[in-house]
VOGU-3710 file (C-alpha; in Angstrom, 3 decimals, decimal comma):
1> mnqpensplg> -57,542/16,019/-5,967  -54,642/13,490/-4,966  -53,942/12,660/-1,656  -50,182/12,301/-0,371  -50,790/8,622/0,862  -51,753/7,694/-2,608  -48,498/9,097/-4,088  -45,363/6,834/-5,111  -43,541/7,685/-1,693  -42,757/4,545/0,228
11> kpapyidqyd> -44,027/2,286/-2,568  -42,002/0,159/-5,166  -42,117/1,912/-8,311  -40,855/0,607/-11,853  -38,034/2,193/-13,641  -39,643/3,756/-16,593  -37,057/5,111/-18,949  -39,320/6,430/-21,711  -41,115/9,856/-21,723  -44,368/9,764/-19,626
21> asllfpiara> -45,851/12,866/-18,081  -48,630/10,954/-16,297  -45,937/10,082/-13,697  -46,261/13,579/-12,090  -48,405/13,442/-8,938  -49,658/17,090/-7,891  -51,116/17,396/-4,542  -53,334/20,660/-3,556  -51,671/23,198/-1,281  -55,101/24,267/0,200
31> gkraeigilg> -55,651/21,464/2,769  -52,304/22,040/4,411  -52,795/25,767/4,409  -56,248/25,395/6,015  -54,452/23,866/8,945  -52,408/27,057/9,581  -55,261/29,269/9,050  -55,056/30,354/5,507  -58,533/29,985/3,917  -58,127/32,641/1,009
41> appflgadmw> -55,251/34,405/-0,304  -52,192/33,781/1,837  -50,287/36,682/3,290  -47,084/35,838/1,580  -45,594/35,794/-1,687  -42,620/33,513/-3,009  -41,635/30,440/-4,574  -40,414/26,860/-4,239  -36,969/26,625/-6,058  -36,203/23,125/-7,071
51> safelswlsl> -32,824/21,751/-8,256  -32,431/18,469/-10,359  -29,196/16,950/-10,328  -30,016/13,733/-12,154  -31,291/14,969/-15,701  -30,404/13,049/-18,694  -31,693/12,283/-22,155  -30,589/11,102/-25,504  -29,888/13,159/-28,705  -31,356/12,254/-31,902
61> rgkpqvalah> -28,349/10,190/-32,640  -28,862/8,321/-29,423  -25,945/9,939/-27,460  -26,701/10,451/-23,757  -26,737/14,076/-22,659  -26,684/15,266/-18,834  -27,476/18,426/-17,110  -28,656/20,229/-13,964  -31,875/21,920/-13,981  -33,617/24,472/-11,768
71> ftvpcespni> -37,317/24,837/-11,398  -38,973/28,112/-9,808  -42,527/27,266/-8,696  -44,545/30,104/-7,795  -46,177/29,760/-4,482  -49,440/31,024/-5,966  -49,760/27,590/-7,863  -52,683/25,744/-6,602  -50,830/22,424/-6,258  -47,149/21,087/-5,312
81> ieskslklyl> -45,675/18,109/-7,194  -44,758/15,106/-4,940  -40,901/14,726/-5,351  -40,858/11,030/-6,003  -43,132/11,436/-8,864  -40,820/14,309/-10,045  -37,972/11,933/-9,947  -39,919/9,160/-11,860  -40,999/11,554/-14,346  -37,312/13,066/-15,030
91> nsfnntqfad> -36,105/9,406/-15,249  -38,617/8,814/-17,979  -36,330/11,185/-20,159  -33,405/8,877/-19,853  -33,958/6,848/-22,893  -36,060/9,532/-24,839  -34,785/11,428/-27,936  -35,032/15,188/-27,911  -33,704/17,455/-30,861  -31,815/19,815/-28,454
101> veavknrlra> -31,779/21,231/-25,006  -34,408/23,678/-25,806  -36,898/20,899/-26,490  -36,082/19,267/-23,247  -36,644/22,873/-21,452  -40,028/23,331/-23,323  -41,210/19,927/-22,441  -40,470/20,185/-18,895  -42,076/23,593/-18,639  -45,335/22,449/-20,209
111> dlsealwrgs> -45,531/19,464/-18,111  -44,850/20,744/-14,770  -46,991/23,846/-15,181  -49,950/21,670/-16,135  -49,524/19,638/-13,137  -48,942/22,440/-10,692  -52,035/24,386/-12,162  -54,170/21,417/-12,603  -57,754/22,095/-12,024  -57,073/25,873/-12,288
121> spasigvkil> -56,308/28,596/-15,010  -52,885/27,423/-16,418  -49,794/29,613/-15,653  -46,186/28,646/-16,114  -42,991/28,001/-14,042  -39,343/29,066/-14,660  -37,029/26,482/-15,977  -33,315/26,680/-16,337  -30,827/23,945/-17,657  -27,230/24,017/-17,197
131> lpewfdrepi> -25,199/21,801/-19,379  -21,676/20,495/-18,213  -19,696/23,340/-19,592  -21,430/25,307/-16,922  -21,171/22,966/-13,836  -17,901/24,486/-12,500  -19,651/27,956/-12,111  -22,128/26,578/-9,821  -21,317/28,200/-6,228  -21,597/26,779/-2,877
141> heldglsldr> -22,640/29,306/-0,104  -23,993/29,191/3,260  -27,094/31,119/4,184  -26,107/34,696/5,235  -27,186/36,053/8,800  -26,532/35,601/12,481  -26,557/31,989/13,615  -28,978/31,084/16,269  -26,841/27,765/16,606  -24,362/29,725/18,660
151> ldvecnrytp> -26,972/29,815/21,649  -26,488/27,245/24,258  -30,251/26,370/24,838  -32,105/23,397/26,297  -34,199/21,543/23,828  -36,928/19,231/24,961  -39,839/19,891/22,481  -39,787/18,129/19,149  -43,195/18,837/17,589  -43,925/22,465/16,366
161> apdllkviad> -44,530/24,556/19,610  -45,460/28,099/18,418  -45,781/29,257/21,972  -41,962/29,395/22,200  -42,072/32,386/19,949  -41,910/35,592/21,714  -40,828/39,225/21,242  -38,786/41,607/23,580  -41,378/44,331/24,170  -38,951/46,795/25,875
171> qapvtevlvs> -36,283/46,863/22,868  -36,465/49,110/20,157  -37,536/47,713/16,660  -34,838/45,778/14,770  -34,089/44,600/11,361  -31,971/41,358/11,359  -31,459/38,224/9,624  -31,109/34,966/11,666  -30,224/31,576/10,451  -30,073/27,900/11,780
181> nllksnclvt> -28,775/24,674/10,434  -30,862/22,617/12,972  -34,108/22,452/11,132  -35,188/18,966/10,660  -38,636/17,464/9,855  -39,764/14,220/8,520  -41,584/13,191/5,244  -45,322/13,487/5,676  -45,829/10,134/3,878  -42,718/8,017/4,912
191> gqpdwgsvqi> -41,493/9,590/8,026  -37,973/9,626/6,763  -35,768/12,613/7,808  -35,589/15,981/6,001  -32,456/17,884/6,859  -32,509/21,704/6,195  -31,122/25,177/6,718  -33,341/28,322/7,605  -33,033/31,992/7,119  -35,399/34,341/8,923
201> sysgaaieqe> -35,376/38,003/7,903  -37,593/40,489/9,578  -38,274/44,143/10,868  -40,242/44,707/13,783  -40,356/44,097/17,398  -37,077/42,098/18,468  -37,775/38,355/18,455  -36,364/36,474/21,487  -33,588/34,337/19,900  -33,540/31,372/22,313
211> gllqylvsfr> -37,192/30,783/21,880  -36,915/31,060/18,069  -33,988/28,430/18,082  -36,091/26,068/20,310  -39,164/26,485/17,962  -37,320/25,682/14,908  -35,926/22,578/16,700  -39,435/21,647/17,584  -39,971/20,728/14,162  -37,616/17,829/14,613
221> nhnefheqcv> -40,358/14,978/14,849  -42,826/16,754/12,829  -44,441/15,015/9,433  -44,816/17,530/6,677  -43,475/18,355/3,198  -40,856/20,939/2,725  -43,089/23,691/1,439  -45,637/23,062/4,052  -43,155/23,541/6,943  -41,761/26,633/5,563
231> erifmdiwtr> -45,385/28,073/5,539  -46,130/26,922/8,897  -42,804/28,698/10,043  -43,928/31,860/8,319  -47,387/31,778/9,695  -46,516/31,347/13,269  -43,786/34,091/13,212  -46,485/36,250/11,391  -49,161/35,776/13,739  -47,465/35,423/17,136
241> ckpiklavya> -44,631/37,825/16,728  -46,306/40,293/14,297  -43,236/41,738/12,557  -43,684/44,535/9,829  -41,895/42,589/7,327  -40,988/38,797/7,323  -39,281/36,318/4,856  -38,568/32,826/5,653  -36,264/30,721/3,401  -35,246/26,958/3,652
251> rytrrggldi> -32,670/25,058/1,829  -33,193/21,324/2,281  -30,710/18,645/1,568  -31,046/16,495/-1,685  -33,207/13,502/-1,848  -33,328/11,292/-5,083  -31,330/13,764/-6,877  -33,664/16,635/-5,927  -33,593/19,457/-3,511  -36,412/21,919/-2,701
261> npfrtsypqa> -35,863/25,459/-1,231  -39,029/27,410/-0,339  -39,133/31,090/0,192  -41,875/33,096/1,508  -42,085/36,722/2,096  -44,786/39,104/3,312  -43,566/41,949/0,805  -42,461/41,958/-2,874  -38,901/41,364/-3,382  -36,559/39,473/-5,574
271> lppnirtarq> -36,375/35,670/-4,951  -32,759/34,793/-3,355  -30,359/33,340/-5,927  -30,547/29,523/-6,017  -27,194/28,741/-4,585  -26,696/25,367/-2,746  -25,291/25,131/0,877  -22,396/22,668/1,561  -24,839/19,981/2,786  -26,625/20,149/-0,488
//
């Protein structure tokens, strides 16, 4: 299976504007999951919700078409797709003719599904394409919840420090939703910054909020892909705080016309609506 260091990240890449599915670069999830103690089926459900803001192709008469696209990738897929390779793949549509938007949608679903399940039994992903007449119906909304950023805490640890996570043992169990805009990590390959907001919903023993905020800040110098960071946050809270229910949702700012928004939950529930925040 492909290794991150062999991806197009951080390397010069030619602009290919004719359709080429071979540009997609899948990376197995298993290696990074093993690092956080997941050796079999993970203790979570969820998906990675991608938004593509630079999708274009040609009609059969050669007229350029533009659209937005949302992709929903189940976390059960054995692979992720490296984001620069997805950008290059989408660029390959730019001078390629398609009969209609349905043909584009079907091509995207087939190619992305093949890459995400490569080496395994094939399955499919969700693909939604929004044409320009729908653009002004795309809302902007911040993550709901009580802001951890209101807390005036001292922060001096900038690599993941799960020992900062603690529960308040003498307090009654709670159900609450906590959010922060201070999530920052770095690309696993290039070391370039990735900025995000995170929402943590849980039921169980109350998590000590100052420590939780310090823990989230501790990702600041950590090199890992978005999906991997969210799974690490989920597993650290799940194992150290032992909530009855837990969901972790992050929305990362756009890079190369793409944003990635992973959601992991310990129990079956609907995915959150794929609504961008102001920073996205």
